[in-house]
N, C-alpha and C positions, 0 to 999 in steps of 0.2 A: 331221937325221932322214932315214933312207933312204926314198925315195919308193916307194909301193906299186906293184907291177907289175900288169899286167892279169891275169896268171896267178894272182898272190896273191889278187887281188880275187875272181876266179872260184872259187878254193878256199874262201874265206871264205863266199861265198854258198852253196856246195853242201855244205860239210863242217864248218864251224866250230860249236863248242858255242854254243848260243843265248845262255846267260847270260854266258859268257866274252866273247862278241862284244859284247854290250850294255855290259859293263863297260869294254872297250877304247874303245868309242865315247864313253861317258860321260867317261872320263879324258881323251880327246882334246878333247872339248868344254870341259872345265874348264881345260885348258891355254890354250885360246883365250879363254875367258870366266871368268877366276878370280873375278870379282865375284859369281858365282852369281846372275845376273840373267836372267830369262826375259821376253822382250819380246813386245809385240803391237801392232797398229795398229787404230784405229777407222776403218773405212771402209765404202764401199758399192760394190758391183759394179753399174755402170750399163751395160746392154746397149742401145746407142743404136738398134740394129736387129737383127732376127733374120733378115733377108733374106741368103741366101748361095747362091752357085752352085757351091760346091766339093763339096758332097754327101759329106762324110766319113761313112763307114758306122758310125763309133762315136758320132756325135752325134745326140741326140734333140731338140736345141734349134732347129735351123735350119728356115727355110721358103723356098720359092721366092717371088719377088716378086709373082707373081699369085695366090698362095694367100690364102684368106680371113684366116688368122691372121698374115699378114706385116704388119710394122710398121716405121716409122722414127719415133722419138720427136721431138716438137716441142721447141723451146727451152723452152717453158713447162713441159712435162712433165719435162724434165731439171732445170730450175730448181727445181721443186717437190721432186724427189728430193734435190737437194743441200741445200736448206733444211732438210729433215727430218734429213739427216745432221749438218748444223751444230748443230741443236738438241740432239743427244746428244753433242756434243763431237768430232765426226769431223773428220779432217784430210786425207783422201785419197779420191779416187774412182778405182777400177779401171774404166777406160772402154774397153769392147771391144764389137764387134758381129760379125755375120756379114760375109762378104766381098760387099758389095753391088755388083752389076755395073755400076751407073750413077754412082757417086759418085767424083768426081775430087778432086784436091788442094785446089782452091779451096773446095769444100764443107767439108772437114775444117779448113782454115785458119780459115774463118769461125766454125765451131763452137767450136774451141779458143779463139779470140780472145774469143768471147762469154762462155764459161765463166770464163776468166781475168780478164776485165774486170769481170764481175758478181760473181764469188766469188773475190777475190784471195787469200784465206787457204786455199783448197782446192788441194791438190797434184793435178795430173793425171798419173796413171800409166796410160798408155793405148796402145792399138793394138798388137796382136801382129804378129809378123813377117810372117804371111800377109797381114794387112791392109796393111802397109807395102809389101810386095812388089807387091800388086795396084794400090795407089795409084800406085806408080812406073810400072807397066806401062800402066795406062789413061791416065795423065797424060803418058806418054812422057818421064819424067825419071828420074834416078838415085836410089838409096836415100839417098845423102848429101843430095841436094836435098830430097827429101820430109822427111827428119828435121830438116834445118836450118830449113826453112820452118815446120814445126810447132813446133819448139823456139822460134823467134822469136815465135810467137803464144802460147806458154805451156805447151807440152808439156814435162813434167819428166823423165819416164823411161818406158821401155816394158817390159811384162811378158813373161814367157817362153813364153806360151801358143803352141801350134802346134808345139812341138818333138816331142811324143809320144815316139817312139823314133827317134833320129837314125840310122836304118839304112834304106837304100834298099829292101832286100827287104821289110821290114815296111811301109814307107810305100806301096809299090805295092799291097800287099794291103788296107790299111785306109783309105788316102786318096790314091788315085792322081792326083787333080787338084791336090793340095796342093803347095806349094813343096818342093823337095828339101832334103836335110840341109845341103848346102853353102850354099844360098841362105839358109836360116834362120840359119846361122852368119854369113853375110856381112851380113845386116841388123843383127845384134847388133854385129858388128865396126864397121860404119859408124856406129852409134850411139855406141859407145865412142870412136871417132876424133873425134867432135865434142864429147866431154866429157859425153855422156849415159849415165848408168848404166842397167843393165837387170837382169832376173832370168833365171835358167835353170830350166827345168822338165823333168819327165819323167813321162809317163803309162805305167805298166806294166800287164801283165795282159791283153794282147790276143793277139798271135801271135808275140811276140818270144822269143828264146832268152836264156839267161843271158849268153852271149857278146855278144849285141847290146846288152844292158843296160850291160855294161862298155865296149863300143864307144861308146855314148852318153856315158858319163862321161869317157872319154878325149877325145872331141871338145870337150866344154865345158871340161875341165881345160887342154887345150892352148891354147884361145882365152883363157882366163883368165891363163895364163902370158904370153901376148902383150900383152894389153890391160889386165888388171886391172879390167875394166869391169862384171863381174857383182857385184851386191850380195848375192845369196842364191841358194840352190838349193831348189826345192820339188818334191816327188815325190808322186804320188798314184796310186791304183789305178783301173783302168778301171771305170766305172759302166755296166752293160750293159743295164739295163732300157729297153725301148722302142727299142732301137737296131737298125739293119739288120745291123750286124756280128754281133750275137748270133743273129739269125735265120739268117744265112749260115753261121755257125760255132757250132753248138750245143755243141761240145766246149769252148768257152771257159768256164772256171769262175770263180766269184767268188774273188778273191785273199784268202787268210787274213790275219789280223792278224799272225801269226807271220812270214809272208812279207814283209809291209810293214815290220815292225820290223827284220827281218834285212837287207833291202835298205837301209833308212835307215841302219843302223849301219855297213854297208860303205861307203855313200856318204860318211859323215863321215870315215872313215879314208882313202878313196881321194882325195876332193876336198880335198887338203891346202891348196889356195889359195883356198878358200871359207870365209870367216869365219862366215857365217850360213846355217843350214839350218832350214827351216820344218817344223813338224809339220802334217800335213794332217788336221786334225780334221773338216773338212767332209765328207770321204769316209770317214774311219775311225771317227767318233764321238768324243765327248769323252773316254771312258775310254782308248781307244788313243791319242788325241791327247796325253793326259797322259803315257802310258807312253813315247811317242816322245821325250819330254824326257829320259828315262832312257837312251835309245838314240841320243843324239847331237844331237837337235834343240835349238836354243837359243831358238827363236822360235815362238810359237803362230800366227803369221800374223794374219789379220784377224778381227775380230768379225763382219764380213760382214753388214751390216744387210740386204743384199739379194743373192741369188745365184740365177741362173736356168738356167745351163747344166748343171751336174751334177744340179741338182734335176729337170730335165727327164728325166734318165736314172735317176731313182729315189732319189737321195741327199736325205735330209730333215733332216740334222743342223743344229742351231741353237745359238748360244751368245752371250750378251751380256758386256759388260765385267765385271760383278760375278761372273759365273760363271767367267770366265777368271782373274780375280784369285784366287778361292777355289781353283781347280784348280791354279794355280801354287804358291800357298802350301802346299797339301797335300803337295807333294813337297819342301818346305823351301827353295824358291827365292824370290827377290824379284821380284814382278811389276812390270813397267815398261811404261808406255805410250810408244810411240815414233812418229816420223814416217816418211815414206818412206825417208829417208836413214839410218835407224837412230839418229837423234839422240833421246836420252831426254827426254821431255816431262814425265813424272810417275812417281814410284815409289809403291808402296803397301806400306808397312812394317807 
């Protein structure tokens, strides 16, 4: 199969017939997933702290450490959240926080060790590239050492958060203090080199061009060629409510469902070395989340028992396991509960 070029991807984004594009993405998905199964994971997003010094203008979640609403969760609070997840059959925690200016590697080692010791059946999918980058800097060690030490304590994989758009022009506008594109890629490459799988993400709808969206895809496709370490690609639209970026750039418009589905379909065709692509129902709502399964997505992501970051920016969508199963069955697909590594745990025929 001839690999899609950047120019071809750009033309599809800008000119392709919407329904024909969806059909192509669906056919490509079925080539990769002929069993006609749509997966999901039961997990909880635990934000261990909202303290962050990076001041991304698109984020409504973070607080500075001296603000009244700033927090760092205690072990007891984290344990209670995990126990509530276990009670509904959950298998994974998505464990992320702000970039706390005072927490070094030893703090994270102790925390991961405590969770994996007390809750050995829970998979820890945690710490985005910006967190790993800062832990390395403040602790004066390499990415490899941070990841190896956390892996030994029980960290299983890392999420793709913090990628936004892997274009320096855009990053300087929306998050100038955040790590650069190459550093984000280097964190993930370091994880892959120690046998730790990760996910890749993209947030669109801020100040990027179509060309920069394709540039983002090219960078993660190239790293995937090299390492094969990405398990999945997840894309969502910028949620603008209560963000500084929206105040600074009132010209930013809410992204349409059509735009989301069009980009999703092209990503399925362009990212030929990614087996799994998630639907972002959390930002798009359950109906478009379902439609995304017809436009190339094979995974509904997480039931997300708790989510605080996009909720702080105005997204309020919720869905439980029963609703996901029904939604998947409605399009004639087989619902399947999975774990972090995409191993099927249970199907719902």
